[in-house]
Wavefront OBJ file of the C-alpha trace (Angstrom):
o trace
v 109.172 97.475 104.196
v 107.397 94.464 102.577
v 105.322 94.899 99.469
v 103.037 97.848 100.028
v 99.269 97.881 100.177
v 98.275 100.719 97.870
v 94.908 101.936 99.029
v 92.528 103.202 96.378
v 91.264 106.734 96.867
v 87.776 105.598 95.952
v 87.692 103.214 98.905
v 88.500 105.942 101.416
v 85.985 108.319 99.850
v 83.330 105.621 100.041
v 84.105 105.025 103.691
v 83.960 108.731 104.500
v 81.080 109.688 102.214
v 78.671 106.759 102.299
v 75.628 106.365 104.495
v 76.760 105.544 108.009
v 75.474 102.193 109.301
v 77.211 102.711 112.661
v 76.598 105.097 115.497
v 79.109 107.682 116.622
v 80.339 107.246 120.157
v 77.875 108.621 122.704
v 78.681 112.244 123.437
v 80.937 112.724 120.390
v 78.270 113.970 118.001
v 79.312 117.633 118.314
v 83.044 117.046 117.762
v 84.759 118.241 114.573
v 83.667 115.496 112.186
v 84.851 116.186 108.654
v 82.546 116.768 105.694
v 81.545 113.721 103.720
v 84.194 114.371 101.080
v 87.240 115.648 102.924
v 89.631 117.421 100.583
v 92.399 120.002 100.417
v 92.564 122.689 97.747
v 96.148 123.846 97.183
v 96.810 127.034 95.252
v 99.182 127.155 92.303
v 99.432 125.409 88.959
v 101.619 122.639 87.612
v 104.895 122.883 85.749
v 106.408 120.467 83.239
v 109.369 118.595 84.673
v 112.646 117.315 83.307
v 114.380 114.179 84.583
v 118.109 113.724 85.068
v 119.564 110.285 85.728
v 123.218 111.335 85.787
v 123.351 112.626 89.366
v 125.881 111.340 91.898
v 126.687 112.526 95.408
v 129.862 111.677 97.288
v 129.292 110.867 100.963
v 131.768 111.953 103.649
v 133.601 108.612 103.540
v 133.950 108.696 99.757
v 131.006 106.386 98.981
v 129.254 107.331 95.730
v 125.471 107.616 95.920
v 123.314 107.383 92.799
v 120.287 109.646 92.319
v 117.564 110.756 89.935
v 116.580 114.423 89.777
v 113.178 115.848 88.881
v 113.345 119.559 88.001
v 110.338 121.815 87.389
v 110.442 123.960 84.268
v 110.592 127.545 85.519
v 110.032 130.844 83.753
v 113.206 132.579 82.506
v 114.872 134.410 85.364
v 112.801 132.677 88.039
v 114.411 132.136 91.412
v 115.560 128.640 92.415
v 112.984 126.482 94.159
v 113.011 124.659 97.495
v 114.260 121.089 97.261
v 112.938 117.700 98.361
v 114.973 114.567 99.061
v 113.695 111.016 99.129
v 116.457 108.718 100.398
v 115.648 105.137 99.394
v 117.193 102.153 101.196
v 115.775 99.797 98.563
v 117.337 101.693 95.664
v 115.574 104.103 93.356
v 115.207 101.475 90.603
v 113.535 98.929 92.883
v 109.850 98.089 92.989
v 109.483 100.603 95.775
v 111.177 103.228 93.635
v 108.741 102.574 90.815
v 105.862 103.243 93.210
v 107.483 106.353 94.640
v 108.506 108.133 91.437
v 104.984 109.176 90.318
v 104.437 110.811 93.708
v 107.774 112.593 93.456
v 107.020 113.795 89.929
v 103.772 115.246 91.221
v 105.673 117.085 93.971
v 108.184 118.401 91.436
v 105.389 119.689 89.200
v 104.223 121.876 92.124
v 107.508 123.815 92.012
v 110.114 121.744 93.850
v 113.442 120.296 92.752
v 113.126 116.667 93.880
v 115.892 114.095 94.211
v 115.335 110.337 94.587
v 118.574 108.872 95.940
v 119.657 105.261 96.443
v 121.207 104.854 99.878
v 124.482 102.977 100.234
v 124.409 99.326 99.304
v 121.242 99.729 97.207
v 120.705 100.229 93.494
v 123.809 101.645 91.804
v 125.126 103.277 94.973
v 128.370 102.071 96.492
v 128.941 100.787 99.995
v 127.302 98.008 101.961
v 123.793 97.871 103.394
v 123.112 96.304 106.789
v 120.401 97.802 109.012
v 119.899 101.569 108.581
v 123.678 101.978 108.540
v 124.769 105.515 107.633
v 121.209 106.442 106.571
v 121.358 109.685 108.529
v 124.911 110.560 107.494
v 124.362 109.834 103.791
v 121.147 111.840 103.712
v 122.766 114.706 105.630
v 125.504 114.884 102.980
v 122.928 114.768 100.176
v 120.845 117.550 101.735
v 123.783 119.878 102.191
v 124.930 119.115 98.631
v 121.457 119.902 97.289
v 121.256 123.179 99.221
v 124.333 124.464 97.365
v 123.111 123.632 93.828
v 121.949 126.414 91.484
v 118.470 124.874 91.224
v 117.906 124.957 95.005
v 117.139 128.001 97.164
v 118.851 126.444 100.182
v 115.716 125.080 101.872
v 115.298 121.297 101.810
v 112.500 118.964 102.893
v 112.129 115.189 102.851
v 109.232 112.905 101.917
v 108.787 109.151 101.816
v 107.118 106.180 103.413
v 108.059 103.132 105.474
v 111.849 102.602 105.223
v 111.965 105.941 103.392
v 110.207 107.514 106.373
v 112.543 105.874 108.884
v 115.367 107.518 106.950
v 113.784 110.940 107.502
v 113.832 110.532 111.276
v 117.444 109.342 111.237
v 118.431 112.248 108.984
v 116.691 114.874 111.132
v 118.546 113.422 114.130
v 121.843 114.377 112.416
v 120.687 118.031 112.157
v 121.600 119.064 108.594
v 121.294 122.887 108.625
v 119.339 123.067 105.356
v 116.633 120.592 106.473
v 113.453 122.504 107.320
v 110.584 119.981 107.038
v 109.992 116.222 106.866
v 106.909 114.136 106.078
v 107.488 110.564 107.354
v 104.596 108.270 106.393
v 103.894 104.819 107.917
v 107.220 105.032 109.730
v 108.951 104.695 113.078
v 111.967 106.560 114.294
v 112.482 104.186 117.223
v 111.993 100.843 115.521
v 113.691 98.643 118.129
v 110.799 98.020 120.532
v 108.042 98.349 117.972
v 109.237 96.722 114.766
v 112.149 94.416 115.587
v 111.629 93.431 119.232
v 107.970 94.289 119.990
v 107.770 95.050 123.684
v 111.122 93.283 124.042
v 109.754 90.060 122.525
v 111.635 88.228 119.773
v 111.521 89.315 116.117
v 108.461 87.942 114.360
v 107.535 86.709 110.879
v 107.737 90.113 109.242
v 111.356 90.523 110.284
v 112.242 86.970 109.261
v 110.855 87.756 105.813
v 113.313 90.637 105.446
v 115.961 88.068 104.625
v 114.203 87.585 101.268
v 113.419 91.262 100.632
v 115.629 92.753 97.877
v 117.883 95.411 99.319
v 117.195 94.373 102.917
v 118.706 90.890 103.095
v 121.331 91.822 105.702
v 118.971 93.541 108.131
v 117.932 90.467 110.093
v 121.414 89.028 110.433
v 122.695 92.233 112.003
v 119.631 92.964 114.144
v 119.609 89.569 115.898
v 123.136 90.198 117.122
v 121.724 92.977 119.323
v 118.944 91.511 121.474
v 118.664 94.495 123.806
v 118.442 98.228 123.208
v 122.200 98.863 123.177
v 124.351 101.629 121.722
v 124.230 99.940 118.314
v 120.457 100.327 118.292
v 120.536 103.844 119.726
v 122.639 104.911 116.750
v 119.896 103.536 114.484
v 116.852 104.953 116.281
v 115.460 108.275 117.397
v 114.923 108.066 121.133
v 112.677 110.564 122.946
v 115.574 112.956 123.535
v 116.422 112.871 119.816
v 112.853 113.764 118.849
v 112.828 116.628 121.337
v 116.100 117.919 119.857
v 114.653 117.803 116.335
v 111.677 119.838 117.561
v 113.934 122.356 119.314
v 115.786 123.006 116.045
v 112.540 124.125 114.407
v 112.127 121.295 111.898
v 108.455 121.004 110.880
v 107.208 117.398 110.922
v 103.997 116.021 109.394
v 103.601 112.434 110.618
v 101.027 110.098 109.100
v 100.039 106.468 108.862
v 97.291 103.915 109.178
v 95.482 102.638 112.243
v 95.916 99.174 110.721
v 99.624 99.668 110.024
v 102.257 97.854 112.031
v 104.833 100.672 112.372
v 102.634 103.790 112.460
v 102.535 103.619 116.303
v 106.155 104.778 116.083
v 105.049 107.964 114.335
v 102.313 108.440 116.945
v 104.793 108.184 119.829
v 107.120 110.596 118.046
v 104.258 113.076 117.671
v 103.707 112.927 121.438
v 107.426 113.501 122.100
v 107.716 116.340 119.560
v 107.534 119.428 121.773
v 106.812 122.057 119.133
v 103.760 123.551 117.398
v 105.385 122.683 114.067
v 103.803 119.262 113.909
v 100.785 117.485 112.462
v 99.434 113.936 112.640
v 97.134 112.075 110.263
v 95.787 108.621 111.149
v 93.942 106.903 108.310
v 92.077 103.567 108.246
v 94.564 101.766 106.009
v 97.335 99.226 106.536
v 100.912 99.678 105.305
v 99.977 101.901 102.365
v 100.250 105.558 101.451
v 98.967 106.262 97.931
v 96.089 108.442 99.102
v 95.154 111.630 97.252
v 93.976 113.392 100.418
v 97.318 112.745 102.109
v 99.275 113.897 99.050
v 97.479 117.238 99.062
v 98.054 117.638 102.798
v 101.738 116.872 102.191
v 101.933 119.595 99.520
v 100.135 122.017 101.829
v 102.712 121.299 104.562
v 105.698 121.742 102.256
v 104.277 124.903 100.677
v 103.954 126.519 104.097
v 107.288 125.551 105.626
v 109.464 125.702 102.501
v 107.752 128.392 100.414
v 106.170 130.474 103.164
v 102.650 130.019 101.766
v 99.933 131.503 103.978
v 97.657 128.465 103.636
v 96.383 128.069 107.188
v 98.643 125.203 108.251
v 99.595 126.806 111.562
v 95.968 127.524 112.464
v 94.542 124.140 111.427
v 93.820 121.363 113.949
v 96.980 119.360 114.530
v 95.342 115.924 114.265
v 93.245 114.379 111.495
v 91.852 111.089 112.748
v 89.801 108.295 111.212
v 87.620 106.630 113.851
v 87.031 102.983 113.022
v 83.720 101.459 114.002
v 82.104 104.830 113.297
v 83.940 104.982 109.944
v 84.332 108.760 109.889
v 87.148 111.318 109.708
v 87.494 113.906 112.469
v 89.700 116.814 113.504
v 91.234 116.892 116.968
v 93.270 119.643 118.612
v 95.994 117.229 119.718
v 96.937 113.663 120.580
v 96.386 112.074 123.045
v 92.903 113.576 123.140
v 92.866 115.885 126.127
v 89.291 115.222 127.220
v 89.433 111.431 126.849
v 88.400 110.088 130.242
v 90.183 107.038 131.695
v 87.605 104.425 132.707
v 88.872 101.434 134.669
v 87.286 97.986 134.523
v 88.215 95.065 136.751
v 89.419 91.724 135.422
v 87.180 89.701 137.732
v 87.143 85.935 138.342
v 83.362 85.729 138.065
v 82.278 83.983 134.888
v 80.792 86.013 132.032
v 79.064 83.000 130.470
v 80.071 84.128 126.977
v 82.906 81.770 126.033
v 84.394 78.487 127.241
v 87.921 79.877 127.641
v 90.391 78.726 130.300
v 88.734 81.017 132.836
v 85.826 82.946 131.178
v 86.392 85.946 133.443
v 84.323 89.106 133.562
v 85.102 92.764 132.799
v 83.169 94.772 135.325
v 83.272 98.039 137.242
v 83.057 96.123 140.524
v 86.146 94.618 142.104
v 86.025 90.931 142.951
v 88.389 88.420 144.500
v 89.075 84.829 143.596
v 91.709 82.221 142.812
v 94.495 82.851 140.326
v 94.007 81.945 136.659
v 96.559 79.638 135.034
v 97.930 80.210 131.528
v 100.416 77.688 130.067
v 102.760 78.260 127.137
v 104.868 75.680 125.281
v 107.123 76.731 122.366
v 105.600 75.670 119.087
v 102.368 74.525 120.726
v 101.039 77.663 122.391
v 98.352 78.434 123.089
v 98.718 81.710 121.199
v 96.587 84.552 119.920
v 96.821 85.474 116.221
v 99.135 88.364 115.369
v 97.135 91.529 114.888
v 98.275 92.827 111.537
v 99.180 91.986 107.964
v 101.242 94.596 106.127
v 99.085 94.253 103.010
v 95.590 93.766 104.459
v 95.657 95.270 107.933
v 93.883 93.413 110.675
v 92.022 90.177 110.139
v 88.241 90.052 110.408
v 88.395 86.373 111.409
v 86.334 85.216 114.358
v 88.679 85.066 117.361
v 86.636 82.609 119.443
v 88.608 79.486 118.455
v 91.776 81.177 119.713
v 90.195 82.830 122.762
v 88.847 79.457 123.910
v 92.430 78.276 124.547
v 93.628 81.284 126.571
v 92.456 83.601 129.364
v 89.597 86.007 128.659
v 87.556 88.636 130.474
v 84.305 89.821 128.850
v 81.976 92.713 129.651
v 78.207 92.848 129.686
v 76.577 94.188 126.492
v 77.149 97.906 126.009
v 74.097 100.136 126.306
v 75.501 102.963 124.150
v 78.076 103.351 121.391
v 81.443 103.616 123.161
v 84.489 105.310 121.611
v 87.926 104.141 122.772
v 90.644 106.418 121.372
v 94.173 106.354 122.713
v 96.111 103.653 124.573
v 94.133 101.011 126.480
v 96.165 100.083 129.551
v 96.384 96.725 131.332
v 97.642 96.294 134.894
v 97.831 92.956 136.694
v 99.962 90.761 138.920
v 101.311 87.443 137.659
v 103.972 84.876 138.479
v 105.915 82.914 135.884
v 107.105 79.361 136.427
v 110.343 80.296 134.631
v 112.892 83.103 134.586
v 111.329 84.401 131.386
v 107.825 85.020 130.080
v 105.870 86.939 127.429
v 102.365 88.366 127.514
v 100.178 89.128 124.493
v 96.944 91.009 125.158
v 94.171 91.462 122.620
v 91.217 93.820 123.058
v 88.389 92.398 120.963
v 84.876 93.429 119.908
v 82.233 90.756 120.568
v 79.103 91.142 118.420
v 75.626 90.138 119.636
v 75.924 86.845 117.720
v 79.118 86.039 119.649
v 81.571 86.742 116.823
v 84.768 88.216 118.248
v 86.913 90.612 116.181
v 90.352 91.977 117.007
v 90.576 95.696 117.755
v 94.079 96.201 119.145
v 96.891 94.242 120.827
v 99.844 94.791 123.163
v 103.101 92.841 123.552
v 105.636 92.510 126.362
v 108.580 90.354 127.286
v 108.250 90.839 131.032
v 112.001 90.767 131.851
v 112.296 93.805 129.545
v 109.457 95.683 131.253
v 111.583 98.017 133.373
v 114.317 98.460 130.772
v 114.718 97.441 127.138
v 118.457 97.882 127.602
v 118.928 95.872 130.806
v 116.396 93.026 131.143
v 115.939 91.517 134.576
v 115.313 87.790 134.865
v 112.109 86.791 136.643
v 112.108 84.908 139.921
v 110.074 81.752 139.253
v 106.919 81.652 141.342
v 107.226 85.267 142.496
v 104.379 87.545 141.462
v 105.210 90.884 139.932
v 103.154 93.748 138.616
v 102.800 93.919 134.838
v 101.878 97.280 133.307
v 101.334 97.586 129.582
v 99.942 100.127 127.155
v 98.302 98.387 124.208
v 98.949 99.837 120.774
v 96.999 103.035 120.001
v 93.504 102.782 118.595
v 90.493 104.878 117.617
v 87.427 102.643 117.647
v 83.713 102.725 118.451
v 82.146 99.636 120.047
v 78.486 99.608 119.037
v 75.497 99.185 121.387
v 74.800 95.547 122.190
v 78.448 94.601 121.653
v 80.805 93.482 124.403
v 84.428 94.241 125.211
v 86.712 91.253 125.619
v 90.321 91.193 126.798
v 92.270 88.039 125.912
v 95.674 87.065 127.306
v 98.147 84.550 125.857
v 101.843 83.846 126.229
v 102.540 84.211 122.505
v 101.294 85.405 119.141
v 101.108 83.149 116.090
v 100.363 83.539 112.390
v 96.816 82.499 111.478
v 96.472 80.304 108.422
v 96.217 82.270 105.198
v 97.322 85.665 106.586
v 99.565 87.359 103.990
v 102.671 89.233 105.125
v 101.996 88.877 108.881
v 103.548 91.388 111.264
v 104.038 91.003 115.003
v 106.328 89.451 117.605
v 108.040 86.091 117.497
v 107.626 83.368 120.103
v 109.694 82.665 123.175
v 111.869 79.504 122.982
v 111.344 78.887 126.734
v 108.247 77.194 128.182
v 106.483 78.930 131.065
v 103.168 79.033 132.881
v 101.616 82.241 134.176
v 99.586 82.362 137.358
v 97.491 85.550 137.066
v 96.416 86.778 140.492
v 92.848 88.007 141.024
v 92.634 88.684 144.757
v 92.000 91.892 146.671
v 95.687 92.561 147.240
v 96.594 92.130 143.569
v 93.989 93.958 141.451
v 93.839 93.322 137.709
v 92.436 96.139 135.575
v 91.824 97.376 132.046
v 91.760 101.172 131.707
v 90.126 102.570 128.573
v 90.493 106.124 127.193
v 86.823 106.948 126.547
v 85.953 109.891 124.296
v 82.432 111.171 124.913
v 79.996 110.214 127.652
v 79.905 106.414 127.409
v 82.160 106.030 130.431
v 79.304 106.717 132.831
v 77.413 103.702 131.483
v 80.492 101.487 131.789
v 81.193 102.401 135.397
v 77.547 102.143 136.442
v 77.432 98.416 135.745
l 1 2 3 4 5 6 7 8 9 10 11 12 13 14 15 16 17 18 19 20 21 22 23 24 25 26 27 28 29 30 31 32 33 34 35 36 37 38 39 40 41 42 43 44 45 46 47 48 49 50 51 52 53 54 55 56 57 58 59 60 61 62 63 64 65 66 67 68 69 70 71 72 73 74 75 76 77 78 79 80 81 82 83 84 85 86 87 88 89 90 91 92 93 94 95 96 97 98 99 100 101 102 103 104 105 106 107 108 109 110 111 112 113 114 115 116 117 118 119 120 121 122 123 124 125 126 127 128 129 130 131 132 133 134 135 136 137 138 139 140 141 142 143 144 145 146 147 148 149 150 151 152 153 154 155 156 157 158 159 160 161 162 163 164 165 166 167 168 169 170 171 172 173 174 175 176 177 178 179 180 181 182 183 184 185 186 187 188 189 190 191 192 193 194 195 196 197 198 199 200 201 202 203 204 205 206 207 208 209 210 211 212 213 214 215 216 217 218 219 220 221 222 223 224 225 226 227 228 229 230 231 232 233 234 235 236 237 238 239 240 241 242 243 244 245 246 247 248 249 250 251 252 253 254 255 256 257 258 259 260 261 262 263 264 265 266 267 268 269 270 271 272 273 274 275 276 277 278 279 280 281 282 283 284 285 286 287 288 289 290 291 292 293 294 295 296 297 298 299 300 301 302 303 304 305 306 307 308 309 310 311 312 313 314 315 316 317 318 319 320 321 322 323 324 325 326 327 328 329 330 331 332 333 334 335 336 337 338 339 340 341 342 343 344 345 346 347 348 349 350 351 352 353 354 355 356 357 358 359 360 361 362 363 364 365 366 367 368 369 370 371 372 373 374 375 376 377 378 379 380 381 382 383 384 385 386 387 388 389 390 391 392 393 394 395 396 397 398 399 400 401 402 403 404 405 406 407 408 409 410 411 412 413 414 415 416 417 418 419 420 421 422 423 424 425 426 427 428 429 430 431 432 433 434 435 436 437 438 439 440 441 442 443 444 445 446 447 448 449 450 451 452 453 454 455 456 457 458 459 460 461 462 463 464 465 466 467 468 469 470 471 472 473 474 475 476 477 478 479 480 481 482 483 484 485 486 487 488 489 490 491 492 493 494 495 496 497 498 499 500 501 502 503 504 505 506 507 508 509 510 511 512 513 514 515 516 517 518 519 520 521 522 523 524 525 526 527 528 529 530 531 532 533 534 535 536 537 538 539 540 541 542 543 544 545 546 547 548 549 550 551 552 553 554 555 556 557
């Protein structure tokens, strides 16, 4: 997507191997925490490779697609190898291509014929690029062409990150017979409600910047012509039924990404929808990056099993490899969402917490309370707004959130008595009335340290008219309260003892000063004021997926 954040292997090893200054979540000590230096040992040596730059494929409509081929040097008489395709919407000679080629050469050296292809409208390929147009069809044609070549044994996989991972989902949707495995990294198959229109809100700064991104200049101009999830979008996304169909065909999918990445939640949702044992999920601590040695070896392990038939334990291994932030440790899990995570519900109460001079300074407590509604104004261009959560290059900001929280609605808990792990989707439920026929909500779950510093953990976005349907929004009735239900983005995070939980609510998200490559929703052009109800007939709650035993302490207070 935008310029990638390449994460040094040494950084991740230091995070996983160093002395741990933080506590694990209470009751999680006996879970499958990984050794200090997590690694994968793949069998087999390396082969020299040859590179061919004279490869062209003709798509079904006659468009010529340009490609580079990496071929392993095999022993005389050796059988053809499985093949790997990376279909690149930026063009194989772009900056992205330069980053990708070393990874592809490494894959080829392990005994795979690998092709790096420029999709239509990019590099030297013909045709016109708009937004994901013909990605699936072009890649289908390339895969079936590869499967028939003398250097391919007929089995094809795909690898790639970001836009190159989105392409994998769109290709698998088209069901090329030779496609057996894909490895989409930091990607989303359904990018409408996550990347372009987060929760139905307007496109944000990251999408606006696409107009200046080489190879992607036309994306924005076409996407803004389709405000709702219409047939145009459905042709460019993998909806839940598409993911289920991919699983039913037996394609093996290894999804991965970063907890601080802005499109990885799309891979996480796809993992949940993928009804097949042929799946794996890795969630790392990074932002929009992928150059991680541990992940590369896991990728090779996956391809070796599903394309070469290697008996390397893939099918018996835990399906989820998870980095838990706040504890700063890797862990295995049997599945996602975590089956034994316990939902713990806290009330958004009108009683003051005494921790911040926000518009209401509400409390997060296990005990229900009743009081007057809380008022939250929003004016286009003036806010108030909460900072967007993520930067594509640096992940989430560590900036103190108190200056922003002071201008919006907040609810804050008492200090935690034990380390508390929240892993999954925090869920907010409340009743509110807008003064207009439109209205957005931006929630931020933050970690408040004993000194009062507040740090973002995870956010959630919703244009309320799009709540029931992204395809058919329903205008709000001004002054009429309605129930708002929202899953925040997924997280895996340990709040330390003595810290507090804080939920902040604004009508918009904005870009904090100095944040590079910000990602998140855009702002609503219509002014509105929310009246958030807090009476007995209209409960407001935050439900947390607690892993371990900390939930008993939360509900006892």
